[in-house]
C-alpha positions in Angstrom: -97.1 26.1 3.9 -96.4 27.8 0.6 -92.6 27.3 1.0 -93.0 23.5 1.6 -95.1 23.2 -1.5 -92.4 25.0 -3.5 -89.6 22.7 -2.2 -87.7 25.5 -0.3 -86.5 24.6 3.3 -86.8 27.1 6.0 -83.8 28.0 8.2 -85.4 26.4 11.2 -85.8 23.1 9.4 -82.1 23.2 8.2 -80.8 23.8 11.8 -83.0 20.9 13.1 -81.6 18.5 10.5 -77.9 19.5 11.3 -78.5 19.0 15.0 -80.0 15.6 14.4 -77.0 14.6 12.3 -74.6 15.7 15.0 -76.4 13.7 17.6 -76.3 10.7 15.4 -72.5 10.9 14.9 -71.9 11.4 18.6 -74.0 8.4 19.4 -72.1 6.3 16.9 -68.8 7.3 18.5 -70.0 6.6 22.0 -71.2 3.2 20.8 -67.7 2.1 19.7 -65.9 3.7 22.7 -64.8 1.3 25.4 -66.1 1.5 28.9 -62.5 1.3 30.5 -61.4 4.4 32.3 -58.6 6.4 30.6 -55.4 7.1 32.7 -53.9 10.4 31.6 -50.4 9.4 33.0 -50.2 6.2 31.0 -47.7 6.3 28.1 -49.1 4.9 24.9 -47.3 2.0 23.4 -44.2 2.9 21.3 -43.8 2.0 17.7 -41.3 -0.7 16.7 -37.7 0.7 16.6 -36.3 1.4 13.2 -33.1 -0.3 12.0 -29.8 1.3 13.0 -28.4 3.7 10.4 -24.9 2.5 9.6 -22.0 5.0 9.1 -21.3 6.0 5.6 -18.1 5.1 3.6 -16.3 8.3 4.4 -17.2 8.1 8.0 -15.7 4.6 8.2 -12.5 5.3 6.3 -12.0 9.0 6.6 -9.2 10.4 4.3 -7.3 7.1 3.9 -8.8 6.4 0.4 -8.0 9.9 -0.8 -4.4 9.8 0.4 -4.0 6.3 -1.1 -5.3 7.5 -4.5 -2.9 10.5 -4.5 0.0 8.2 -3.7 -0.9 5.7 -6.4 -1.3 8.6 -8.9 2.1 10.0 -8.0 3.7 6.5 -8.4 2.1 6.1 -11.8 3.4 9.5 -13.0 6.9 8.7 -11.7 6.9 5.3 -13.4 5.8 6.9 -16.7 8.6 9.5 -16.5 11.2 6.8 -15.8 9.9 4.6 -18.7 9.6 7.5 -21.2 13.0 9.0 -20.2 15.4 8.9 -23.1 18.2 6.5 -22.4 21.7 7.4 -23.6 22.5 5.5 -26.8 24.8 2.6 -26.4 27.9 3.4 -28.4 29.7 0.5 -30.1 33.2 -0.4 -28.9 36.1 1.5 -30.6 37.4 -1.8 -32.1 34.0 -2.4 -33.6 33.9 1.0 -35.2 37.4 0.7 -36.6 36.8 -2.9 -37.9 33.7 -1.7 -39.7 35.3 1.3 -41.3 38.6 -0.2 -42.5 37.2 -2.9 -44.7 35.3 -0.3 -46.6 38.6 1.1 -47.9 39.8 -2.2 -49.4 40.3 -2.2 -53.2 41.2 1.5 -53.3 44.6 2.8 -54.5 46.9 3.5 -51.6 47.3 7.2 -52.4 47.5 10.1 -50.0 43.8 10.2 -49.4 43.5 6.6 -48.4 46.5 6.8 -46.1 45.0 9.9 -44.4 41.7 8.0 -43.8 43.5 5.0 -42.4 45.5 7.2 -40.1 42.4 9.1 -38.9 40.6 5.8 -38.1 43.6 4.5 -36.1 43.9 7.8 -34.2 40.2 7.7 -33.3 40.6 4.1 -32.2 43.6 4.6 -29.9 42.1 7.8 -28.4 38.9 6.0 -27.5 40.3 2.5 -26.6 43.1 3.8 -24.3 41.2 6.9 -22.9 43.7 9.4 -24.4 42.9 13.1 -24.4 40.3 13.9 -27.0 42.3 16.3 -29.2 43.7 16.4 -32.6 46.9 14.2 -32.4 49.4 14.1 -35.2 50.9 10.7 -35.9 54.1 11.6 -34.1 52.2 12.9 -31.0 50.0 9.8 -31.0 53.1 7.6 -31.1 54.6 9.4 -28.2 51.4 9.2 -26.2 51.2 5.5 -26.7 54.9 5.0 -25.8 54.3 6.7 -22.4 50.9 5.1 -21.7 50.8 2.8 -18.7 48.6 0.1 -20.3 50.3 0.0 -23.7 53.2 -2.4 -23.8 56.4 -1.6 -25.7 55.6 -4.0 -28.6 52.3 -2.4 -29.3 53.7 1.1 -29.0 56.5 0.2 -31.5 54.2 -1.4 -34.0 51.8 1.6 -33.9 54.6 4.0 -34.2 56.1 2.2 -37.2 52.8 2.0 -39.0 51.8 5.6 -38.4 55.2 6.9 -39.4 55.3 4.7 -42.5 51.8 6.0 -43.6 52.9 9.5 -42.9 56.1 9.1 -45.0 54.2 7.4 -47.8 51.5 10.1 -47.8 54.1 12.8 -48.3 56.0 10.8 -50.9 52.8 10.2 -52.9 52.4 14.0 -53.2 56.0 14.4 -54.6 56.3 14.4 -58.4 57.4 11.0 -59.8 56.9 9.2 -56.5 54.4 6.5 -55.5 52.8 5.9 -52.2 55.5 3.3 -51.2 58.3 5.9 -51.5 59.9 4.6 -54.7 59.5 5.0 -58.4 57.1 2.1 -58.8 59.7 -0.7 -59.5 60.1 -1.9 -55.9 57.5 -4.2 -54.5 54.9 -2.5 -52.4 54.5 -3.4 -48.7 51.5 -5.2 -47.3 48.2 -3.4 -47.9 47.9 -0.7 -45.3 44.3 -1.6 -44.4 45.4 -5.1 -43.5 48.3 -3.8 -41.4 45.9 -1.4 -39.6 43.5 -4.3 -38.8 46.4 -6.4 -37.5 47.4 -3.5 -35.3 43.9 -3.2 -33.8 43.9 -7.0 -33.1 47.2 -6.6 -31.3 45.8 -3.7 -29.3 42.7 -5.6 -28.3 44.8 -8.5 -27.2 46.6 -6.0 -24.9 43.4 -4.7 -23.5 41.9 -8.1 -22.9 42.1 -9.1 -19.2 44.5 -12.0 -18.7 43.6 -14.9 -16.4 45.5 -15.0 -13.1 48.4 -17.4 -13.0 48.3 -20.4 -10.7 49.7 -19.6 -7.3 49.3 -15.8 -7.7 46.1 -15.5 -5.7 46.4 -14.4 -2.1 46.6 -17.3 0.4 48.0 -19.8 -2.1 51.6 -20.8 -1.4 
């Protein structure tokens, strides 16, 4: 009586209240339960099936993309090397080099130095144009090589030999005391300028090297 007046619940009262609460909950559960009997062997309804998991990118294609990427990269590297490779410089034709060098000598006195330069230009031209051995030819040796060359006709070989020998003789005469480059004392008329003669000789040589058209009736099968 004294505990009730002070607001303190006894253990017996607490147990009674907990039991009453449990009975209430059980009654509520039973009220909502169905009256149908429960079959323990019955399979509960299945949940809806989830969508199929599609295979990934690598599962579909395997190593094909990787191999293709390696091949493309190799081709790009090869193309870059081919494009960046240094191409051999295109050398001008021997006649072009000679025709560009000789006019620069016009207007100079035809002394020994000029004759030596013209001779050197002609030697370089004939060596390159007619595929002669690349060595230091003298004028006499070059004349002999042209005379025996299969693609040099006799007129060109004679003209080259005359010009080279004439320049050689005039060069030595110009070094002699009291002599001029033309081999005389200066009273005789000088020959045509040696630069012009060298250009004419190159034109004659190029005419020899130029392929000639076939004559009518020379082709096979034409009577």
